[in-house]
DOMI-837180 format. One line per field, with one value per atom (N, C-alpha, C, O): residue in one letter; atom name; z, y, x. Coordinates in nm, 3 decimals. Each point is the difference from the previous one (the first is absolute). Last residue first. Example, Ala and Ser with C-alpha at 12.3 -4.5 7.8 and 13.67 -1.06 7.14 Angstrom:
BEGIN
r: s|s|s|s|a|a|a|a;
a: N|CA|C|O|N|CA|C|O;
z: 0.708|0.006|0.073|0.017|-0.024|0.000|0.000|0.066;
y: -0.225|0.119|0.109|0.111|-0.683|0.119|0.120|-0.002;
x: 1.285|0.082|-0.077|0.051|-0.022|-0.089|0.090|0.104;
END
This chain:
BEGIN
r: k|k|k|k|e|e|e|e|i|i|i|i|p|p|p|p|l|l|l|l|e|e|e|e|v|v|v|v|r|r|r|r|q|q|q|q|g|g|g|g|w|w|w|w|e|e|e|e|t|t|t|t|w|w|w|w|s|s|s|s|g|g|g|g|d|d|d|d|y|y|y|y|v|v|v|v|s|s|s|s|l|l|l|l|n|n|n|n|h|h|h|h|y|y|y|y|g|g|g|g|c|c|c|c|i|i|i|i|y|y|y|y|a|a|a|a|g|g|g|g|l|l|l|l|a|a|a|a|l|l|l|l|i|i|i|i|c|c|c|c|a|a|a|a|t|t|t|t|v|v|v|v|g|g|g|g|s|s|s|s|g|g|g|g|c|c|c|c|s|s|s|s|f|f|f|f|v|v|v|v|l|l|l|l|h|h|h|h|e|e|e|e|r|r|r|r|k|k|k|k|s|s|s|s|a|a|a|a|s|s|s|s|i|i|i|i|a|a|a|a|s|s|s|s|f|f|f|f|l|l|l|l|p|p|p|p|a|a|a|a|l|l|l|l|d|d|d|d|e|e|e|e|l|l|l|l|p|p|p|p|k|k|k|k|m|m|m|m;
a: N|CA|C|O|N|CA|C|O|N|CA|C|O|N|CA|C|O|N|CA|C|O|N|CA|C|O|N|CA|C|O|N|CA|C|O|N|CA|C|O|N|CA|C|O|N|CA|C|O|N|CA|C|O|N|CA|C|O|N|CA|C|O|N|CA|C|O|N|CA|C|O|N|CA|C|O|N|CA|C|O|N|CA|C|O|N|CA|C|O|N|CA|C|O|N|CA|C|O|N|CA|C|O|N|CA|C|O|N|CA|C|O|N|CA|C|O|N|CA|C|O|N|CA|C|O|N|CA|C|O|N|CA|C|O|N|CA|C|O|N|CA|C|O|N|CA|C|O|N|CA|C|O|N|CA|C|O|N|CA|C|O|N|CA|C|O|N|CA|C|O|N|CA|C|O|N|CA|C|O|N|CA|C|O|N|CA|C|O|N|CA|C|O|N|CA|C|O|N|CA|C|O|N|CA|C|O|N|CA|C|O|N|CA|C|O|N|CA|C|O|N|CA|C|O|N|CA|C|O|N|CA|C|O|N|CA|C|O|N|CA|C|O|N|CA|C|O|N|CA|C|O|N|CA|C|O|N|CA|C|O|N|CA|C|O|N|CA|C|O|N|CA|C|O|N|CA|C|O|N|CA|C|O|N|CA|C|O|N|CA|C|O|N|CA|C|O|N|CA|C|O;
z: 8.137|0.063|-0.075|0.054|-0.085|-0.071|0.100|0.105|-0.051|0.085|-0.097|0.001|-0.071|-0.013|0.072|0.043|0.192|-0.123|-0.022|0.074|0.242|-0.108|-0.114|-0.113|0.569|-0.027|-0.151|-0.048|0.334|-0.096|-0.027|-0.024|0.225|0.117|-0.049|0.065|-0.321|0.075|0.093|0.018|-0.238|-0.084|0.012|-0.074|0.330|-0.014|-0.124|-0.016|0.156|0.134|-0.023|0.084|-0.474|0.058|0.144|-0.001|-0.207|-0.072|0.073|0.037|-0.063|0.105|-0.029|0.074|-0.338|0.103|0.110|0.104|-0.611|0.038|0.175|0.047|-0.430|0.101|0.043|0.018|-0.535|0.110|0.101|-0.024|-0.457|0.083|0.072|-0.011|-0.418|0.012|0.105|-0.035|-0.127|0.063|0.050|0.077|-0.194|0.006|0.115|0.117|-0.197|-0.104|-0.026|-0.079|0.431|-0.117|-0.102|-0.071|0.512|-0.058|-0.117|-0.081|0.220|-0.019|-0.033|-0.118|0.322|-0.134|-0.057|-0.111|0.545|-0.067|-0.182|-0.100|0.423|-0.005|-0.115|-0.100|0.238|-0.106|-0.004|-0.117|0.494|-0.161|-0.157|-0.109|0.550|0.008|-0.148|-0.097|0.259|-0.021|-0.042|-0.102|0.269|-0.146|-0.047|-0.108|0.575|-0.130|-0.124|-0.083|0.445|0.029|-0.140|-0.098|0.183|-0.107|0.027|-0.066|0.280|0.063|-0.059|0.028|-0.223|0.121|0.087|0.098|-0.606|0.099|0.117|0.019|-0.577|0.121|0.095|-0.028|-0.483|0.081|0.166|0.068|-0.682|0.146|0.115|-0.018|-0.537|0.120|0.117|0.049|-0.577|0.114|0.108|-0.001|-0.500|0.082|0.109|0.057|-0.334|-0.023|0.092|0.056|-0.148|0.111|-0.006|0.081|-0.249|-0.020|0.094|0.076|-0.036|-0.107|-0.060|-0.061|0.579|-0.084|-0.162|-0.008|0.367|0.068|-0.143|-0.037|0.068|-0.057|0.017|-0.044|0.092|-0.148|0.009|-0.092|0.506|-0.057|-0.112|0.002|0.153|0.054|-0.015|0.012|-0.190|-0.077|0.090|-0.036|0.173|-0.136|-0.048|-0.052|0.461|0.003|-0.111|0.002|0.026|0.098|-0.019|-0.021|-0.177|-0.108|0.124|-0.051|0.274|-0.119|-0.082|-0.013|0.477|-0.093|-0.104|-0.006|0.547|-0.120|-0.139|-0.049|0.569|-0.155|-0.043|0.014;
y: 10.850|-0.074|-0.040|-0.059|0.360|-0.045|-0.058|0.046|0.044|0.035|-0.068|-0.123|0.313|-0.108|0.037|0.115|-0.017|0.028|-0.094|-0.090|0.020|0.000|0.044|-0.016|0.078|-0.125|-0.037|-0.101|0.558|-0.065|-0.140|-0.022|0.286|-0.018|-0.072|-0.096|0.275|-0.100|-0.034|-0.114|0.513|-0.125|-0.125|-0.088|0.504|-0.031|-0.138|-0.081|0.223|-0.009|-0.012|-0.065|0.154|-0.164|0.041|-0.078|0.465|-0.063|-0.149|-0.047|0.455|-0.112|-0.074|-0.098|0.445|0.054|-0.117|0.009|0.015|-0.077|0.052|-0.020|0.347|-0.082|-0.100|0.064|0.153|0.009|-0.088|-0.084|0.343|-0.018|-0.041|0.069|0.182|-0.121|-0.107|-0.114|0.451|0.076|-0.082|0.037|0.023|-0.112|0.069|0.037|0.141|0.026|-0.049|0.047|-0.037|-0.027|-0.029|-0.101|0.236|0.146|-0.079|0.083|-0.360|0.119|0.066|0.031|-0.404|-0.014|0.111|0.015|0.000|-0.004|-0.042|0.026|0.020|0.103|0.005|0.072|-0.467|0.044|0.135|0.037|-0.264|-0.051|0.057|0.007|0.094|0.037|-0.045|0.054|-0.202|0.136|0.040|0.069|-0.488|-0.019|0.157|0.033|-0.124|-0.029|0.025|0.079|-0.092|0.137|-0.020|0.073|-0.378|0.084|0.121|0.104|-0.553|0.117|0.046|0.001|-0.356|-0.038|0.098|-0.043|0.107|-0.038|-0.028|0.024|0.150|-0.034|-0.065|-0.032|0.268|0.021|-0.046|0.066|-0.056|-0.011|-0.037|-0.094|0.323|-0.083|0.035|0.113|-0.084|0.043|-0.089|-0.123|0.323|-0.078|-0.007|0.040|0.258|0.048|-0.150|0.025|0.072|0.077|-0.006|0.064|-0.490|0.084|0.119|-0.033|-0.374|0.063|0.154|0.086|-0.330|0.028|0.067|0.104|-0.245|-0.103|0.032|-0.072|0.254|-0.135|-0.079|-0.109|0.568|-0.010|-0.178|-0.070|0.292|-0.009|-0.057|-0.105|0.197|-0.125|0.000|-0.112|0.443|-0.121|-0.113|-0.115|0.562|-0.068|-0.146|-0.085|0.347|-0.066|-0.065|-0.116|0.395|-0.146|-0.050|-0.121|0.547|-0.078|-0.161|-0.112|0.469|-0.041|-0.131|-0.119|0.221|0.063|-0.097|-0.119|-0.024|-0.002|0.098|0.015|0.028|-0.053|0.034|0.105;
x: 11.846|0.120|0.112|0.093|-0.617|0.167|0.049|-0.045|-0.509|0.169|0.095|-0.007|-0.596|0.128|0.112|0.005|-0.460|0.088|0.087|0.039|-0.364|-0.076|0.057|-0.045|0.151|0.023|-0.043|0.051|0.133|-0.126|0.074|0.118|0.201|-0.126|-0.084|-0.041|0.368|0.052|-0.147|-0.043|0.027|-0.003|0.022|-0.044|0.107|-0.165|0.003|-0.092|0.526|-0.093|-0.106|-0.063|0.369|-0.010|-0.089|-0.095|-0.051|0.147|-0.036|-0.107|-0.184|-0.013|0.111|-0.011|-0.026|0.017|-0.006|0.065|0.053|-0.057|0.036|0.112|-0.034|0.061|-0.097|-0.103|0.230|-0.088|0.068|0.087|-0.028|0.058|-0.075|-0.101|0.220|-0.112|-0.015|-0.030|0.398|-0.095|-0.160|-0.089|0.671|-0.109|-0.120|0.000|0.473|-0.092|-0.137|-0.081|0.471|0.038|-0.122|0.001|-0.129|0.110|0.069|0.040|-0.380|-0.062|0.129|0.018|0.080|-0.054|-0.037|0.051|0.103|0.108|-0.045|0.068|-0.449|0.117|0.105|0.002|-0.221|-0.073|0.034|-0.003|0.237|0.019|-0.056|0.058|-0.132|0.136|0.024|0.054|-0.492|0.006|0.163|0.000|-0.027|-0.059|-0.012|0.049|0.093|0.124|-0.097|0.045|-0.281|0.064|0.069|-0.020|-0.312|-0.044|0.120|-0.010|0.025|-0.084|-0.056|-0.120|0.414|-0.108|-0.056|-0.062|0.076|0.135|-0.074|-0.120|0.061|-0.042|0.112|0.116|-0.322|0.101|-0.031|-0.078|-0.041|-0.049|0.097|0.078|-0.110|0.068|-0.044|-0.006|-0.121|-0.077|0.110|0.002|0.139|-0.046|0.007|0.102|0.113|-0.151|-0.063|-0.107|0.579|-0.058|-0.152|-0.068|0.385|-0.080|-0.075|-0.092|0.359|0.068|-0.039|0.062|0.006|-0.111|0.052|0.067|0.243|-0.149|-0.141|-0.093|0.521|0.069|-0.138|-0.036|0.015|0.029|0.002|-0.043|0.093|-0.121|-0.006|-0.064|0.459|-0.056|-0.128|-0.050|0.332|-0.015|-0.029|0.023|-0.097|-0.042|0.032|-0.071|0.246|-0.131|-0.044|-0.043|0.476|-0.015|-0.148|-0.004|0.043|0.082|0.025|-0.006|-0.240|-0.086|0.117|-0.029|0.128|-0.010|-0.096|-0.031|-0.053|0.056|0.006|-0.112|-0.112|0.010|0.121|0.064;
END
């Protein structure tokens, strides 16, 4: 894991408030967990990981997909 001083600017660029709810997703859920851990280390605590990630979402035809 990168040091806090390297991670903090990355997370502050996507969220101005540490109280904002952040949801992480990726292809299978593994990378999303690492990102959530990084956010937690930076002081964000309102976090979720979409466990099904793209693998689940992409299989459901009733859910929207941005292109």
